[in-house]
C-alpha positions, 0 to 999 in steps of 0.5 A: 614858508614850509617847515623842514623839521616836521616829518609825515607818517604815512599808513599803508596797509590799512583799510577802512571798514563802513557799517550802515545801521539803524538807529541805536545800534552803533554802540553796540556795534564799536564798542565789540570793534574795540574788544576785538582791536579797532583802535577808534571810530568814527559815528555819524548820523544820516538820513536813508530813502528806497530800502524801506519801501522794498522791505516793507513788502518782507513785513520787516520794519526799517527805520529811516534813521541810521546810523553810520559807522568809519573804522580805520584797521591794519589789513591784518585786523580788518577780517576779524573786525569785519566778522566782530562787527556783521555778527555784532550788529545782525547785518545777516538779519533783512533790514539791519545794516550794510558794510563794506570795506575799502582798501586805502592807498595811504592814511596819516595821523600822529603816532608817538615815536616810542610807537614807531621805533617800535614798528621799525625794529620789529 
């Protein structure tokens, strides 16, 4: 039976930043993202393959163990936080990682009533 007293709050104009980096780099990257305004992050651990052999030709040792950082941010924050993550992760260096942004159609989470009221008043 459906409870009609509950209300679903959905967020639009949000984007997902996904950054894949070498093991041990996620903590510094998420700290920099928080300082730039991100509200939270999810870190997963994974095993990479494929690129390691190709970058070995350049003399770059690429660790197979990876950390995957996922951060949902508002569309107005995405460029600033993307740039901070890119620079902190040194992604302009071969073998350091890869990141991308995905536009989300909608997202849902708990938002305190006072925050919703503030948003609606603006």
